[in-house]
One Martini backbone bead per residue (centre of mass of N, CA, C, O) as a GRO file, in nm:
protein
   81
    1MET     BB    1  11.491  11.003  11.348
    2GLN     BB    2  11.429  11.286  11.516
    3LEU     BB    3  11.186  11.480  11.576
    4SER     BB    4  11.042  11.727  11.689
    5ASP     BB    5  10.902  11.858  11.938
    6MET     BB    6  10.550  11.847  12.024
    7PHE     BB    7  10.307  12.077  12.104
    8LEU     BB    8   9.992  12.029  12.281
    9SER     BB    9   9.627  12.070  12.294
   10GLY     BB   10   9.432  11.822  12.470
   11SER     BB   11   9.286  11.464  12.451
   12GLN     BB   12   9.420  11.402  12.160
   13VAL     BB   13   9.628  11.221  11.912
   14ALA     BB   14   9.718  11.241  11.557
   15VAL     BB   15   9.900  11.081  11.290
   16VAL     BB   16   9.879  11.218  10.962
   17GLY     BB   17   9.933  11.098  10.615
   18GLU     BB   18  10.155  11.003  10.362
   19THR     BB   19  10.189  10.716  10.156
   20THR     BB   20  10.448  10.576   9.989
   21PRO     BB   21  10.584  10.396   9.770
   22GLY     BB   22  10.727  10.077   9.887
   23ALA     BB   23  10.922   9.799  10.019
   24SER     BB   24  10.925   9.937  10.290
   25GLN     BB   25  10.902   9.983  10.614
   26LEU     BB   26  10.737  10.188  10.842
   27ALA     BB   27  10.892  10.332  11.145
   28ALA     BB   28  10.784  10.433  11.486
   29ASN     BB   29  10.819  10.628  11.778
   30TYR     BB   30  10.582  10.718  12.038
   31THR     BB   31  10.584  11.000  12.270
   32ILE     BB   32  10.412  11.090  12.574
   33ASP     BB   33  10.520  11.273  12.829
   34GLY     BB   34  10.769  11.056  12.873
   35GLY     BB   35  10.675  10.790  12.819
   36SER     BB   36  10.611  10.520  12.669
   37ALA     BB   37  10.678  10.374  12.386
   38THR     BB   38  10.518  10.357  12.061
   39MET     BB   39  10.504  10.122  11.813
   40ASN     BB   40  10.479  10.184  11.453
   41ALA     BB   41  10.376  10.013  11.149
   42ILE     BB   42  10.408  10.031  10.793
   43SER     BB   43  10.356   9.880  10.526
   44ALA     BB   44  10.413   9.804  10.235
   45LEU     BB   45  10.377   9.978   9.907
   46SER     BB   46  10.226   9.927   9.625
   47GLY     BB   47  10.270  10.091   9.340
   48ASN     BB   48  10.222  10.454   9.231
   49SER     BB   49  10.037  10.554   9.467
   50PRO     BB   50   9.953  10.744   9.706
   51ILE     BB   51   9.833  10.764  10.052
   52ASN     BB   52   9.597  10.935  10.202
   53GLY     BB   53   9.526  10.929  10.549
   54THR     BB   54   9.737  10.800  10.719
   55VAL     BB   55   9.755  10.629  11.024
   56PHE     BB   56  10.031  10.624  11.237
   57PHE     BB   57   9.886  10.759  11.501
   58GLN     BB   58   9.698  10.695  11.816
   59SER     BB   59   9.589  10.797  12.097
   60PRO     BB   60   9.483  10.788  12.381
   61PRO     BB   61   9.324  10.916  12.612
   62LEU     BB   62   9.363  11.238  12.757
   63ALA     BB   63   9.428  11.475  12.946
   64SER     BB   64   9.335  11.777  12.958
   65GLY     BB   65   9.590  11.961  12.779
   66GLU     BB   66   9.923  11.962  12.794
   67HIS     BB   67  10.154  11.824  12.543
   68MET     BB   68  10.411  11.582  12.439
   69LEU     BB   69  10.548  11.492  12.119
   70VAL     BB   70  10.751  11.213  12.010
   71ILE     BB   71  10.931  11.136  11.705
   72ASP     BB   72  11.090  10.816  11.610
   73VAL     BB   73  11.245  10.723  11.335
   74THR     BB   74  11.349  10.377  11.244
   75ASN     BB   75  11.207  10.330  10.944
   76THR     BB   76  11.229  10.364  10.566
   77GLY     BB   77  11.423  10.287  10.374
   78PRO     BB   78  11.586  10.323  10.067
   79ASP     BB   79  11.298  10.376   9.898
   80ARG     BB   80  11.204  10.636  10.122
   81ASP     BB   81  11.414  10.889  10.153
   0.00000   0.00000   0.00000
């Protein structure tokens, strides 16, 4: 499931959010400016409480300016839909 292209201005980007409990791994590919995709996976989370502030992706330093980030979610698992 590809999310919308996101345009940003700066020299680095991080994708931060909430991880909900579930037995499945969360995985996504992150692409900046049409370059090679970087895959990142978040392990299964047991328990009943979500975790805020999970860093799903952080880019390396970028040239200051306009950039495009594309996120392609590759796995959420049936218990995290």
